[in-house]
N, C-alpha and C positions, 0 to 999 in steps of 0.2 A: 423483526427480522424475516424477510421472505426470500426465496430462491426457486428458479423454475426448475423442472425435474431433469431438464440437458444437464445442468450443471452440478446438481445434486448426485447425479448419477456417475459423474466424474470421481467419486470418494465414497465406494463402497464399502471400505474398511473401516471408516470412520461410523461409529454406533451411536453417540452422544448428539441426537438430533440438533441441539443448537450448534455445536462444533462443526458438524457437518454442513448445514446451513451457511455458518460462517465461512467455510472453506468453499463453498459453493459462489457465495457473494464474491469472494477475491476472485476466483476464476473466471467468472461474468466480468468483473473489472479489468483483470488480465486481458481478456478477449477484446474487451471495448478500448483499451489502450493501443492494442495490437491493430485495429482497425483505424485507430486514427495517424498511428504511424503511417500503415499501409497507404492512406488517403495523401498524408504529406509527402510521401515517395512518388504516388502516383501522379500529382500536379508539380512535382519538382521543387518542392518548397522544404524537405525535411532538412537539407544543407543549410537552410537560413534560419531554423526554428530551433529556439532553446526549449527543451522539454523538462521541466522541474515536477517531482514527484515529493509528496510532504505528507508527513503523518503528524497528527496532532500530539499523541503520545500513547502510552500503553493503554492496553483494553480493559475492561471493567469485569473483574474477575469476582469480586467479594461481594459487592453490592451495586445500585444504580445499574439497572438495566443489565444483568449479567447476560453476556451473548455469545459464551463459548469459546472467548478468547483467552489465551493462553501467554503469560508473558516470562514464563521459565526461559533462562536460568534466572532472570531478575526477580525482585520481590516486589510486593505491592499490587496496588491497582489503581486504576483511573480514580481521580480524586483524592488520593492518600498520599501521603508526604513521601515515601518513596516513589510513588506513582507506575513501578512496573515498566519504567522505560529509561534508557541511556541518556535522555533528551530527546527532543524531537527529531527523527532521523529525516534525512533530507537526500536526494540526490537530483543533480542535474546533469543532461545530456545533451551535447552540442555536436555534432559533426564537423563543423565548420569553424572549431575554434583556431583563432591566430596567434601565433606566439605574441607576445607582449601584450596580449590582452589577459586581464587577470579574472578568475573566476573565483569566489570566495568558496573556502572549504563547506560541506554541509553543516549547519549548525540550527538552531533554534529560530535564527531570523534570516531571511534573504532580502 
């Protein structure tokens, strides 16, 4: 795992190096998503775009490339029976949702 100092510096209170890098990586991803949404606004296409956020499952906390993830308050880890997750969380965002159109609730499959 790697993160540039610009993002790591946002988390001075996180002393665990892996956890701080993980937080920095998420922060970089958040900035990147913000840039994509800003560009969609700039070209007038945000209202015509369905944005989907999807997570594969809980993070590795006990084996298999432990990376600073925390699955609290859930138990388990990636590749374990309990998995450290409540299912694969997802979210969909669409500004121009019209009544009568069906958007399925977040779930394991879209």
